[in-house]
ZADO-1210 file (C-alpha; in nm, 4 decimals, padded with zeros to 6 digits):
<atoms>
<atom x="00.0006" y="00.0186" z="00.0004" code="MET" pos="1"/>
<atom x="00.1354" y="00.3385" z="-00.0988" code="ASP" pos="2"/>
<atom x="00.1640" y="00.6141" z="00.1637" code="ARG" pos="3"/>
<atom x="-00.1208" y="00.7868" z="00.0162" code="ASN" pos="4"/>
<atom x="-00.3273" y="00.4909" z="00.1107" code="GLY" pos="5"/>
<atom x="-00.1614" y="00.4865" z="00.4525" code="ILE" pos="6"/>
<atom x="-00.2623" y="00.8369" z="00.5205" code="ARG" pos="7"/>
<atom x="-00.6172" y="00.7777" z="00.3993" code="GLU" pos="8"/>
<atom x="-00.6461" y="00.5014" z="00.6759" code="SER" pos="9"/>
<atom x="-00.5935" y="00.7905" z="00.9390" code="LEU" pos="10"/>
<atom x="-00.9713" y="00.8472" z="00.8827" code="LEU" pos="11"/>
<atom x="-01.1163" y="00.5018" z="00.9136" code="PRO" pos="12"/>
<atom x="-01.4743" y="00.4381" z="00.8114" code="GLY" pos="13"/>
<atom x="-01.5118" y="00.7721" z="00.6204" code="LEU" pos="14"/>
<atom x="-01.6203" y="00.6092" z="00.3012" code="VAL" pos="15"/>
<atom x="-01.9827" y="00.5161" z="00.3126" code="ASP" pos="16"/>
<atom x="-02.0327" y="00.1617" z="00.3104" code="PRO" pos="17"/>
<atom x="-02.3912" y="00.1661" z="00.1877" code="SER" pos="18"/>
<atom x="-02.4281" y="00.0411" z="-00.1675" code="PRO" pos="19"/>
<atom x="-02.4286" y="00.3009" z="-00.4486" code="GLN" pos="20"/>
<atom x="-02.6649" y="00.2636" z="-00.7394" code="LYS" pos="21"/>
<atom x="-02.4871" y="00.2506" z="-01.0591" code="LYS" pos="22"/>
<atom x="-02.5994" y="00.5410" z="-01.2658" code="THR" pos="23"/>
<atom x="-02.4567" y="00.6138" z="-01.6354" code="LYS" pos="24"/>
<atom x="-02.2969" y="00.9304" z="-01.7082" code="ASN" pos="25"/>
<atom x="-02.2947" y="01.0338" z="-01.3419" code="VAL" pos="26"/>
<atom x="-01.9325" y="01.1093" z="-01.1914" code="PRO" pos="27"/>
<atom x="-01.8633" y="00.9053" z="-00.9098" code="LYS" pos="28"/>
<atom x="-01.8528" y="01.1008" z="-00.5720" code="SER" pos="29"/>
<atom x="-01.7082" y="00.9844" z="-00.2277" code="ARG" pos="30"/>
<atom x="-01.9515" y="00.9825" z="00.0601" code="GLY" pos="31"/>
<atom x="-01.8326" y="01.0411" z="00.4066" code="PHE" pos="32"/>
<atom x="-01.9678" y="00.9631" z="00.7614" code="ARG" pos="33"/>
<atom x="-01.8531" y="00.9716" z="01.1036" code="ARG" pos="34"/>
<atom x="-01.6762" y="00.6516" z="01.2674" code="CYS" pos="35"/>
<atom x="-01.9065" y="00.4388" z="01.4701" code="LYS" pos="36"/>
<atom x="-01.8225" y="00.6054" z="01.7918" code="SER" pos="37"/>
<atom x="-01.9609" y="00.9338" z="01.6745" code="ALA" pos="38"/>
<atom x="-02.2859" y="00.8288" z="01.4778" code="PRO" pos="39"/>
<atom x="-02.4537" y="01.0898" z="01.2645" code="LEU" pos="40"/>
<atom x="-02.7332" y="01.3001" z="01.4167" code="ALA" pos="41"/>
<atom x="-02.9662" y="01.1943" z="01.1346" code="GLU" pos="42"/>
<atom x="-02.9760" y="00.8493" z="01.3144" code="HIS" pos="43"/>
<atom x="-03.3085" y="00.8100" z="01.4961" code="ALA" pos="44"/>
<atom x="-03.1650" y="00.6580" z="01.8225" code="PRO" pos="45"/>
<atom x="-02.9422" y="00.9659" z="01.8863" code="LEU" pos="46"/>
<atom x="-03.2240" y="01.2134" z="01.8269" code="GLY" pos="47"/>
<atom x="-03.4501" y="01.0124" z="02.0493" code="ALA" pos="48"/>
<atom x="-03.2125" y="00.9905" z="02.3385" code="ASN" pos="49"/>
<atom x="-03.1288" y="01.3505" z="02.2961" code="ARG" pos="50"/>
<atom x="-03.4904" y="01.4482" z="02.3310" code="ILE" pos="51"/>
<atom x="-03.5552" y="01.2066" z="02.6385" code="ASP" pos="52"/>
<atom x="-03.2562" y="01.3468" z="02.8017" code="SER" pos="53"/>
<atom x="-03.3522" y="01.7030" z="02.7509" code="VAL" pos="54"/>
<atom x="-03.7228" y="01.6548" z="02.8611" code="GLN" pos="55"/>
<atom x="-03.5932" y="01.4610" z="03.1671" code="ARG" pos="56"/>
<atom x="-03.3718" y="01.7711" z="03.2508" code="SER" pos="57"/>
<atom x="-03.6868" y="01.9820" z="03.2530" code="GLU" pos="58"/>
<atom x="-03.8630" y="01.7661" z="03.5060" code="SER" pos="59"/>
<atom x="-03.6000" y="01.7674" z="03.7766" code="ILE" pos="60"/>
<atom x="-03.3866" y="02.0127" z="03.9621" code="ILE" pos="61"/>
<atom x="-03.0820" y="02.0899" z="03.7542" code="HIS" pos="62"/>
<atom x="-02.7584" y="01.9562" z="03.9208" code="PRO" pos="63"/>
<atom x="-02.5714" y="02.2627" z="03.8358" code="SER" pos="64"/>
<atom x="-02.8290" y="02.4562" z="04.0428" code="PHE" pos="65"/>
<atom x="-02.8024" y="02.2264" z="04.3420" code="VAL" pos="66"/>
<atom x="-02.4221" y="02.2810" z="04.3515" code="LYS" pos="67"/>
<atom x="-02.4423" y="02.6659" z="04.3139" code="VAL" pos="68"/>
<atom x="-02.7205" y="02.6623" z="04.5766" code="ALA" pos="69"/>
<atom x="-02.4997" y="02.4612" z="04.8250" code="ILE" pos="70"/>
<atom x="-02.1934" y="02.6943" z="04.7720" code="PHE" pos="71"/>
<atom x="-02.4068" y="03.0205" z="04.7876" code="LEU" pos="72"/>
<atom x="-02.5811" y="02.8998" z="05.0974" code="THR" pos="73"/>
<atom x="-02.2611" y="02.8259" z="05.2702" code="VAL" pos="74"/>
<atom x="-02.1015" y="03.1490" z="05.1527" code="TYR" pos="75"/>
<atom x="-02.3951" y="03.3549" z="05.2704" code="VAL" pos="76"/>
<atom x="-02.4505" y="03.1764" z="05.5746" code="GLY" pos="77"/>
<atom x="-02.0937" y="03.1892" z="05.6995" code="LEU" pos="78"/>
<atom x="-02.0673" y="03.5559" z="05.5745" code="GLY" pos="79"/>
<atom x="-02.3826" y="03.6571" z="05.7782" code="THR" pos="80"/>
<atom x="-02.2533" y="03.4869" z="06.0825" code="ILE" pos="81"/>
<atom x="-01.8989" y="03.6617" z="06.0582" code="CYS" pos="82"/>
<atom x="-02.0314" y="03.9892" z="05.9887" code="PHE" pos="83"/>
<atom x="-02.2931" y="03.9770" z="06.2482" code="TYR" pos="84"/>
<atom x="-02.0327" y="03.8893" z="06.5143" code="LEU" pos="85"/>
<atom x="-01.8360" y="04.2100" z="06.4044" code="VAL" pos="86"/>
<atom x="-02.1398" y="04.4395" z="06.3449" code="ARG" pos="87"/>
<atom x="-02.0127" y="04.6782" z="06.6113" code="HIS" pos="88"/>
<atom x="-01.6827" y="04.7093" z="06.4116" code="GLN" pos="89"/>
<atom x="-01.8790" y="04.8033" z="06.0862" code="ILE" pos="90"/>
<atom x="-01.9559" y="05.1761" z="06.0279" code="GLU" pos="91"/>
<atom x="-02.2443" y="05.3201" z="05.8287" code="GLY" pos="92"/>
<atom x="-02.6172" y="05.3483" z="05.7857" code="VAL" pos="93"/>
<atom x="-02.7662" y="05.0363" z="05.9775" code="LYS" pos="94"/>
<atom x="-03.1026" y="04.8870" z="06.0042" code="THR" pos="95"/>
<atom x="-03.1438" y="04.5290" z="06.1386" code="ASN" pos="96"/>
<atom x="-02.8245" y="04.3596" z="06.2565" code="GLY" pos="97"/>
<atom x="-02.8753" y="04.0260" z="06.0773" code="ILE" pos="98"/>
<atom x="-03.0113" y="04.1927" z="05.7660" code="LEU" pos="99"/>
<atom x="-02.7143" y="04.4399" z="05.7352" code="ASP" pos="100"/>
<atom x="-02.4852" y="04.1378" z="05.7735" code="ALA" pos="101"/>
<atom x="-02.6508" y="03.9615" z="05.4816" code="VAL" pos="102"/>
<atom x="-02.6767" y="04.2862" z="05.2809" code="TYR" pos="103"/>
<atom x="-02.2892" y="04.3640" z="05.3562" code="PHE" pos="104"/>
<atom x="-02.2147" y="03.9990" z="05.2521" code="CYS" pos="105"/>
<atom x="-02.3858" y="04.0400" z="04.9171" code="ILE" pos="106"/>
<atom x="-02.2359" y="04.3758" z="04.8484" code="VAL" pos="107"/>
<atom x="-01.8840" y="04.2389" z="04.9163" code="THR" pos="108"/>
<atom x="-01.9560" y="03.9348" z="04.7017" code="MET" pos="109"/>
<atom x="-02.0775" y="04.1201" z="04.4015" code="THR" pos="110"/>
<atom x="-01.7605" y="04.3848" z="04.4462" code="THR" pos="111"/>
<atom x="-02.0208" y="04.6600" z="04.4721" code="LEU" pos="112"/>
<atom x="-01.8738" y="04.8370" z="04.7652" code="GLY" pos="113"/>
<atom x="-02.1435" y="05.1177" z="04.8164" code="TYR" pos="114"/>
<atom x="-01.9719" y="05.2501" z="05.1163" code="GLY" pos="115"/>
<atom x="-02.2921" y="05.2690" z="05.3213" code="ASP" pos="116"/>
<atom x="-02.1454" y="05.0124" z="05.5285" code="LEU" pos="117"/>
<atom x="-01.7572" y="04.9792" z="05.5761" code="VAL" pos="118"/>
<atom x="-01.5446" y="04.7689" z="05.8042" code="PRO" pos="119"/>
<atom x="-01.3904" y="04.9820" z="06.0680" code="ASP" pos="120"/>
<atom x="-01.1416" y="04.7295" z="06.2481" code="SER" pos="121"/>
<atom x="-00.8608" y="04.5025" z="06.1529" code="THR" pos="122"/>
<atom x="-01.0505" y="04.1998" z="06.1915" code="LEU" pos="123"/>
<atom x="-01.3510" y="04.3270" z="06.0060" code="ALA" pos="124"/>
<atom x="-01.1306" y="04.4367" z="05.7139" code="LYS" pos="125"/>
<atom x="-00.9534" y="04.0990" z="05.7045" code="LEU" pos="126"/>
<atom x="-01.2891" y="03.9310" z="05.6890" code="LEU" pos="127"/>
<atom x="-01.4039" y="04.1670" z="05.3941" code="ALA" pos="128"/>
<atom x="-01.0870" y="04.0802" z="05.2028" code="CYS" pos="129"/>
<atom x="-01.1380" y="03.7043" z="05.2530" code="ALA" pos="130"/>
<atom x="-01.5006" y="03.7176" z="05.1525" code="PHE" pos="131"/>
<atom x="-01.4365" y="03.9415" z="04.8631" code="GLY" pos="132"/>
<atom x="-01.1900" y="03.7089" z="04.6858" code="PHE" pos="133"/>
<atom x="-01.4089" y="03.4176" z="04.7677" code="THR" pos="134"/>
<atom x="-01.7198" y="03.5922" z="04.6480" code="GLY" pos="135"/>
<atom x="-01.5561" y="03.6677" z="04.3007" code="MET" pos="136"/>
<atom x="-01.4723" y="03.3012" z="04.2666" code="ALA" pos="137"/>
<atom x="-01.8309" y="03.2065" z="04.3553" code="LEU" pos="138"/>
<atom x="-01.9652" y="03.4516" z="04.0985" code="VAL" pos="139"/>
<atom x="-01.7526" y="03.2914" z="03.8222" code="GLY" pos="140"/>
<atom x="-01.8999" y="02.9493" z="03.9190" code="LEU" pos="141"/>
<atom x="-02.2636" y="03.0811" z="03.9176" code="ILE" pos="142"/>
<atom x="-02.1967" y="03.2269" z="03.5649" code="LEU" pos="143"/>
<atom x="-02.0612" y="02.8992" z="03.4368" code="THR" pos="144"/>
<atom x="-02.3502" y="02.7079" z="03.5732" code="LYS" pos="145"/>
<atom x="-02.5989" y="02.9532" z="03.4606" code="ALA" pos="146"/>
<atom x="-02.4535" y="02.9306" z="03.1023" code="ALA" pos="147"/>
<atom x="-02.4979" y="02.5457" z="03.1205" code="ASP" pos="148"/>
<atom x="-02.8566" y="02.5806" z="03.2334" code="TYR" pos="149"/>
<atom x="-02.9733" y="02.8305" z="02.9565" code="LEU" pos="150"/>
<atom x="-02.8131" y="02.6135" z="02.7019" code="VAL" pos="151"/>
<atom x="-03.0449" y="02.3263" z="02.8172" code="GLU" pos="152"/>
<atom x="-03.3398" y="02.5334" z="02.8442" code="LYS" pos="153"/>
<atom x="-03.3065" y="02.6492" z="02.4882" code="GLN" pos="154"/>
<atom x="-03.2705" y="02.2934" z="02.3670" code="GLU" pos="155"/>
<atom x="-03.5930" y="02.2161" z="02.5568" code="ILE" pos="156"/>
<atom x="-03.7861" y="02.4869" z="02.3767" code="LEU" pos="157"/>
<atom x="-03.6656" y="02.3621" z="02.0507" code="LEU" pos="158"/>
<atom x="-03.7357" y="02.0065" z="02.1155" code="MET" pos="159"/>
<atom x="-04.0966" y="02.1065" z="02.2139" code="LYS" pos="160"/>
<atom x="-04.1010" y="02.2872" z="01.8757" code="ALA" pos="161"/>
<atom x="-04.0260" y="01.9587" z="01.7046" code="LEU" pos="162"/>
<atom x="-04.3554" y="01.8090" z="01.8292" code="HIS" pos="163"/>
<atom x="-04.5546" y="02.1339" z="01.7436" code="VAL" pos="164"/>
<atom x="-04.4157" y="02.1499" z="01.4035" code="HIS" pos="165"/>
<atom x="-04.3686" y="01.7871" z="01.3111" code="PRO" pos="166"/>
<atom x="-04.2281" y="01.8717" z="00.9437" code="LYS" pos="167"/>
<atom x="-03.9200" y="01.9548" z="01.1093" code="PHE" pos="168"/>
<atom x="-03.6983" y="01.6635" z="01.1762" code="GLY" pos="169"/>
<atom x="-03.4812" y="01.5886" z="01.4699" code="GLN" pos="170"/>
<atom x="-03.1714" y="01.6825" z="01.2580" code="THR" pos="171"/>
<atom x="-03.3253" y="02.0097" z="01.1799" code="ASP" pos="172"/>
<atom x="-03.3816" y="02.0821" z="01.5464" code="VAL" pos="173"/>
<atom x="-03.0335" y="01.9819" z="01.6489" code="LEU" pos="174"/>
<atom x="-02.8724" y="02.1901" z="01.3818" code="LYS" pos="175"/>
<atom x="-03.0952" y="02.4887" z="01.5020" code="GLU" pos="176"/>
<atom x="-02.9558" y="02.4421" z="01.8558" code="VAL" pos="177"/>
<atom x="-02.6005" y="02.4471" z="01.7285" code="GLU" pos="178"/>
<atom x="-02.6469" y="02.7235" z="01.4904" code="THR" pos="179"/>
<atom x="-02.8431" y="02.9841" z="01.7008" code="ASN" pos="180"/>
<atom x="-02.7654" y="02.8706" z="02.0524" code="ASN" pos="181"/>
<atom x="-02.5533" y="03.1837" z="02.1345" code="MET" pos="182"/>
<atom x="-02.7956" y="03.4269" z="01.9868" code="ARG" pos="183"/>
<atom x="-03.1055" y="03.2788" z="02.1816" code="TYR" pos="184"/>
<atom x="-02.8975" y="03.3033" z="02.5057" code="LYS" pos="185"/>
<atom x="-02.8134" y="03.6700" z="02.4394" code="CYS" pos="186"/>
<atom x="-03.1803" y="03.7395" z="02.3773" code="ILE" pos="187"/>
<atom x="-03.2938" y="03.5677" z="02.6991" code="THR" pos="188"/>
<atom x="-03.0455" y="03.7262" z="02.9148" code="VAL" pos="189"/>
<atom x="-03.0981" y="04.0767" z="02.7768" code="PHE" pos="190"/>
<atom x="-03.4807" y="04.0580" z="02.8353" code="ILE" pos="191"/>
<atom x="-03.4145" y="03.9260" z="03.1981" code="LEU" pos="192"/>
<atom x="-03.1676" y="04.2211" z="03.2369" code="LEU" pos="193"/>
<atom x="-03.4185" y="04.4741" z="03.1251" code="LEU" pos="194"/>
<atom x="-03.6769" y="04.3377" z="03.3656" code="VAL" pos="195"/>
<atom x="-03.4337" y="04.3526" z="03.6336" code="LEU" pos="196"/>
<atom x="-03.3543" y="04.7227" z="03.5450" code="MET" pos="197"/>
<atom x="-03.7177" y="04.8274" z="03.5270" code="ILE" pos="198"/>
<atom x="-03.8129" y="04.6511" z="03.8597" code="SER" pos="199"/>
<atom x="-03.5289" y="04.7918" z="04.0464" code="GLY" pos="200"/>
<atom x="-03.5954" y="05.1481" z="03.9198" code="THR" pos="201"/>
<atom x="-03.9624" y="05.1289" z="04.0170" code="ILE" pos="202"/>
<atom x="-03.8625" y="04.9739" z="04.3640" code="PHE" pos="203"/>
<atom x="-03.6217" y="05.2502" z="04.4384" code="LEU" pos="204"/>
<atom x="-03.8647" y="05.5166" z="04.3313" code="ALA" pos="205"/>
<atom x="-04.1405" y="05.3877" z="04.5462" code="THR" pos="206"/>
<atom x="-03.9665" y="05.2311" z="04.8523" code="VAL" pos="207"/>
<atom x="-03.6590" y="05.4305" z="04.8800" code="GLU" pos="208"/>
<atom x="-03.8311" y="05.7525" z="04.7814" code="LYS" pos="209"/>
<atom x="-03.5719" y="05.8551" z="04.5136" code="LEU" pos="210"/>
<atom x="-03.6922" y="06.0486" z="04.1927" code="ASP" pos="211"/>
<atom x="-03.7002" y="05.8611" z="03.8746" code="LEU" pos="212"/>
<atom x="-03.3570" y="05.9669" z="03.7472" code="VAL" pos="213"/>
<atom x="-03.1721" y="05.9010" z="04.0737" code="ASP" pos="214"/>
<atom x="-03.3427" y="05.5667" z="04.0961" code="ALA" pos="215"/>
<atom x="-03.2350" y="05.4685" z="03.7382" code="PHE" pos="216"/>
<atom x="-02.8791" y="05.6021" z="03.8250" code="TYR" pos="217"/>
<atom x="-02.8622" y="05.3666" z="04.1146" code="CYS" pos="218"/>
<atom x="-02.9673" y="05.0832" z="03.9311" code="VAL" pos="219"/>
<atom x="-02.6986" y="05.1439" z="03.6684" code="CYS" pos="220"/>
<atom x="-02.4226" y="05.2186" z="03.9213" code="SER" pos="221"/>
<atom x="-02.5317" y="04.8932" z="04.1179" code="THR" pos="222"/>
<atom x="-02.5590" y="04.6371" z="03.8135" code="ILE" pos="223"/>
<atom x="-02.2226" y="04.7688" z="03.6775" code="THR" pos="224"/>
<atom x="-02.0703" y="04.7269" z="04.0180" code="THR" pos="225"/>
<atom x="-01.9561" y="05.0968" z="04.0131" code="LEU" pos="226"/>
<atom x="-02.1048" y="05.1422" z="04.3602" code="GLY" pos="227"/>
<atom x="-02.0457" y="05.5286" z="04.3967" code="TYR" pos="228"/>
<atom x="-02.2298" y="05.5173" z="04.7254" code="GLY" pos="229"/>
<atom x="-02.4311" y="05.8538" z="04.6944" code="ASP" pos="230"/>
<atom x="-02.7395" y="05.6342" z="04.6257" code="LYS" pos="231"/>
<atom x="-02.8017" y="05.2987" z="04.7754" code="SER" pos="232"/>
<atom x="-03.0518" y="05.0987" z="04.9652" code="PHE" pos="233"/>
<atom x="-03.0950" y="05.2419" z="05.3117" code="SER" pos="234"/>
<atom x="-03.4323" y="05.1203" z="05.4461" code="THR" pos="235"/>
<atom x="-03.4977" y="04.7742" z="05.5831" code="GLU" pos="236"/>
<atom x="-03.7391" y="04.6794" z="05.3108" code="ALA" pos="237"/>
<atom x="-03.4877" y="04.7945" z="05.0553" code="GLY" pos="238"/>
<atom x="-03.2043" y="04.5927" z="05.1993" code="ARG" pos="239"/>
<atom x="-03.4229" y="04.2856" z="05.1719" code="VAL" pos="240"/>
<atom x="-03.4922" y="04.3453" z="04.8063" code="PHE" pos="241"/>
<atom x="-03.1363" y="04.4382" z="04.7510" code="ALA" pos="242"/>
<atom x="-03.0004" y="04.0909" z="04.8930" code="VAL" pos="243"/>
<atom x="-03.1840" y="03.9071" z="04.5902" code="PHE" pos="244"/>
<atom x="-03.1669" y="04.1896" z="04.3411" code="TRP" pos="245"/>
<atom x="-02.8135" y="04.2854" z="04.3518" code="ILE" pos="246"/>
<atom x="-02.6918" y="03.9157" z="04.3146" code="LEU" pos="247"/>
<atom x="-02.9309" y="03.8529" z="04.0175" code="THR" pos="248"/>
<atom x="-02.8698" y="04.1766" z="03.8354" code="SER" pos="249"/>
<atom x="-02.4840" y="04.1850" z="03.8496" code="THR" pos="250"/>
<atom x="-02.4529" y="03.8364" z="03.7521" code="ILE" pos="251"/>
<atom x="-02.6987" y="03.8701" z="03.4750" code="CYS" pos="252"/>
<atom x="-02.5147" y="04.1652" z="03.3278" code="LEU" pos="253"/>
<atom x="-02.1788" y="03.9854" z="03.3501" code="ALA" pos="254"/>
<atom x="-02.3421" y="03.6856" z="03.1805" code="GLN" pos="255"/>
<atom x="-02.4743" y="03.9099" z="02.8991" code="PHE" pos="256"/>
<atom x="-02.1493" y="04.0673" z="02.8228" code="LEU" pos="257"/>
<atom x="-01.9902" y="03.7259" z="02.8114" code="LEU" pos="258"/>
<atom x="-02.2449" y="03.6122" z="02.5576" code="TYR" pos="259"/>
<atom x="-02.1962" y="03.9119" z="02.3383" code="ILE" pos="260"/>
<atom x="-01.8091" y="03.8459" z="02.3427" code="ALA" pos="261"/>
<atom x="-01.8775" y="03.4672" z="02.2581" code="GLU" pos="262"/>
<atom x="-02.1147" y="03.5621" z="01.9814" code="LEU" pos="263"/>
<atom x="-01.8670" y="03.7980" z="01.8335" code="ASN" pos="264"/>
<atom x="-01.5998" y="03.5238" z="01.8431" code="THR" pos="265"/>
<atom x="-01.8370" y="03.2744" z="01.6960" code="GLN" pos="266"/>
<atom x="-01.9283" y="03.5153" z="01.4011" code="HIS" pos="267"/>
<atom x="-01.5605" y="03.5547" z="01.3185" code="LYS" pos="268"/>
<atom x="-01.4921" y="03.1704" z="01.3352" code="GLN" pos="269"/>
<atom x="-01.7962" y="03.1185" z="01.1068" code="ARG" pos="270"/>
<atom x="-01.6577" y="03.3713" z="00.8751" code="ALA" pos="271"/>
<atom x="-01.3259" y="03.2331" z="00.8729" code="LEU" pos="272"/>
<atom x="-01.4798" y="02.8724" z="00.7947" code="VAL" pos="273"/>
<atom x="-01.6685" y="03.0076" z="00.5045" code="LYS" pos="274"/>
<atom x="-01.3737" y="03.1791" z="00.3554" code="PHE" pos="275"/>
<atom x="-01.1645" y="02.8537" z="00.3764" code="VAL" pos="276"/>
<atom x="-01.4420" y="02.6537" z="00.2078" code="LEU" pos="277"/>
<atom x="-01.5235" y="02.8953" z="-00.0592" code="THR" pos="278"/>
<atom x="-01.1656" y="02.9998" z="-00.1374" code="ARG" pos="279"/>
<atom x="-01.0173" y="02.8523" z="-00.4599" code="ALA" pos="280"/>
<atom x="-00.7653" y="02.5778" z="-00.4166" code="MET" pos="281"/>
<atom x="-00.4146" y="02.6879" z="-00.5550" code="THR" pos="282"/>
<atom x="-00.0964" y="02.5054" z="-00.6372" code="ASN" pos="283"/>
<atom x="00.0606" y="02.6315" z="-00.3276" code="VAL" pos="284"/>
<atom x="-00.2342" y="02.4949" z="-00.1178" code="ASP" pos="285"/>
<atom x="-00.1961" y="02.1592" z="-00.3079" code="LEU" pos="286"/>
<atom x="00.1665" y="02.1252" z="-00.2115" code="GLU" pos="287"/>
<atom x="00.0839" y="02.2314" z="00.1662" code="ALA" pos="288"/>
<atom x="-00.1933" y="01.9706" z="00.1818" code="ALA" pos="289"/>
<atom x="00.0291" y="01.6949" z="00.0296" code="ASP" pos="290"/>
<atom x="00.1392" y="01.5349" z="00.3629" code="LEU" pos="291"/>
<atom x="00.3417" y="01.2355" z="00.2042" code="ASP" pos="292"/>
<atom x="00.4786" y="01.4334" z="-00.0994" code="ASP" pos="293"/>
<atom x="00.3640" y="01.1934" z="-00.3553" code="ASP" pos="294"/>
<atom x="00.2160" y="01.4640" z="-00.5692" code="GLY" pos="295"/>
<atom x="-00.1411" y="01.3895" z="-00.5112" code="VAL" pos="296"/>
<atom x="-00.3898" y="01.4910" z="-00.2186" code="VAL" pos="297"/>
<atom x="-00.6037" y="01.2077" z="-00.0796" code="GLY" pos="298"/>
<atom x="-00.9361" y="01.2729" z="00.0946" code="ALA" pos="299"/>
<atom x="-00.7800" y="01.2287" z="00.4421" code="ALA" pos="300"/>
<atom x="-00.5024" y="01.4953" z="00.3520" code="GLU" pos="301"/>
<atom x="-00.7593" y="01.7278" z="00.2177" code="PHE" pos="302"/>
<atom x="-00.9835" y="01.7189" z="00.5262" code="VAL" pos="303"/>
<atom x="-00.6689" y="01.7736" z="00.7428" code="ILE" pos="304"/>
<atom x="-00.5538" y="02.0772" z="00.5510" code="TYR" pos="305"/>
<atom x="-00.8927" y="02.2330" z="00.5676" code="LYS" pos="306"/>
<atom x="-00.9334" y="02.1698" z="00.9340" code="LEU" pos="307"/>
<atom x="-00.5880" y="02.3450" z="00.9800" code="LYS" pos="308"/>
<atom x="-00.6837" y="02.6377" z="00.7893" code="GLU" pos="309"/>
<atom x="-01.0097" y="02.6785" z="01.0006" code="MET" pos="310"/>
<atom x="-00.8108" y="02.6612" z="01.3182" code="GLY" pos="311"/>
<atom x="-00.9937" y="02.3440" z="01.4265" code="LYS" pos="312"/>
<atom x="-00.6522" y="02.1696" z="01.4553" code="ILE" pos="313"/>
<atom x="-00.2990" y="02.2511" z="01.4340" code="ASN" pos="314"/>
<atom x="00.0282" y="02.0604" z="01.3384" code="GLN" pos="315"/>
<atom x="00.0992" y="01.9621" z="01.7101" code="GLU" pos="316"/>
<atom x="-00.2528" y="01.7978" z="01.7072" code="ASP" pos="317"/>
<atom x="-00.1597" y="01.6071" z="01.4135" code="ILE" pos="318"/>
<atom x="00.1670" y="01.5057" z="01.5419" code="ARG" pos="319"/>
<atom x="00.0347" y="01.3657" z="01.8622" code="LEU" pos="320"/>
<atom x="-00.2387" y="01.1669" z="01.6609" code="VAL" pos="321"/>
<atom x="00.0348" y="01.0304" z="01.4258" code="MET" pos="322"/>
<atom x="00.2491" y="00.9259" z="01.7234" code="GLU" pos="323"/>
<atom x="-00.0485" y="00.7321" z="01.8872" code="GLU" pos="324"/>
<atom x="-00.1296" y="00.5759" z="01.5362" code="PHE" pos="325"/>
<atom x="00.2521" y="00.4718" z="01.4891" code="ASP" pos="326"/>
<atom x="00.2307" y="00.3150" z="01.8398" code="ALA" pos="327"/>
<atom x="-00.0788" y="00.1148" z="01.7681" code="LEU" pos="328"/>
<atom x="00.0473" y="00.0055" z="01.4074" code="ASP" pos="329"/>
<atom x="00.2677" y="-00.2710" z="01.5668" code="VAL" pos="330"/>
<atom x="00.3267" y="-00.4532" z="01.2337" code="ASP" pos="331"/>
<atom x="00.4116" y="-00.1189" z="01.0639" code="GLN" pos="332"/>
<atom x="00.1624" y="-00.2023" z="00.7773" code="SER" pos="333"/>
<atom x="00.0318" y="00.1559" z="00.7663" code="GLY" pos="334"/>
<atom x="-00.3266" y="00.0389" z="00.8772" code="ALA" pos="335"/>
<atom x="-00.4741" y="-00.0619" z="01.1960" code="LEU" pos="336"/>
<atom x="-00.6343" y="-00.4058" z="01.2564" code="SER" pos="337"/>
<atom x="-00.7663" y="-00.6011" z="01.5524" code="VAL" pos="338"/>
<atom x="-00.4216" y="-00.7936" z="01.5741" code="SER" pos="339"/>
<atom x="-00.2330" y="-00.4561" z="01.5964" code="ASP" pos="340"/>
<atom x="-00.4618" y="-00.3421" z="01.8948" code="LEU" pos="341"/>
<atom x="-00.4251" y="-00.6833" z="02.0756" code="THR" pos="342"/>
<atom x="-00.0426" y="-00.6613" z="02.0261" code="LEU" pos="343"/>
<atom x="-00.0215" y="-00.2963" z="02.1369" code="ALA" pos="344"/>
<atom x="-00.2374" y="-00.3524" z="02.4498" code="GLN" pos="345"/>
<atom x="-00.0726" y="-00.6794" z="02.5504" code="SER" pos="346"/>
<atom x="00.1875" y="-00.6525" z="02.8500" code="PRO" pos="347"/>
<atom x="00.5411" y="-00.6857" z="02.7486" code="PRO" pos="348"/>
<atom x="00.6969" y="-01.0373" z="02.7966" code="PRO" pos="349"/>
</atoms>
């Protein structure tokens, strides 16, 4: 077998084994499929399993939320105890001891720092530093888990649409998930952010007795974690509301900005893929794609070259895969067989 044949064996099972009908005057084309470990999405079992798993995730509590709830409860509970014990070492506008401790814990966690409550002793300052760093790490965890949850929620909605519009197949729905996932998440989080901003403005105007402009100003300085401190939650009812609203709104804005950045990156990646796939092949490209220098480019070589151009893989990835292939190809035939795997995995004598 020549080296071109050897290289083509790097992608075993690409050629479609299904029989092709012989048609006169029609050029022969090569069909491709994934290997058995990664079946096509068009196969009914995969689509069915995907729908069942997504539907099950809607009926039970998401495991990500359980983990986040545990960490958040421990953080707020421990912070409340610590800041309540040092409440006399915290200066500022105070209402209720326990409520102020929870409020100060949330303000510290979100790095808001209004300045309406400030530590005034060495112990209180050290506690604020410790809970500040820990809170930032917890916010990062919440953002990650929230992203996972929103992804699955969008999949649930699309899977439901499959039953409402049966003319769309499972493949169409799964393709829709992959194509517009980030866009859906951006829209969802943006709507939630608007609701939080409007509700916060109304609450500050009615409960904290701020005029509309000051209320909106306080909302913006809060969700962006600027925390100027000239306007804040000073009443007992306001701080009860702030405990939940501050945490939700600041995380929501951070998640929205993250999605915008990911959407922009995704758009650039798709533009690159489109450019690579539509660009005309030149002699220089042909030489670069010819891995074994035999003057022709096989299907496997072409796929590898295009994936490298798209940034999906790099030369180091190819080198590592080739090293694994060479290690498994015990008889050095250029192709893997069951005997090769058996010999490669057997213990040395």
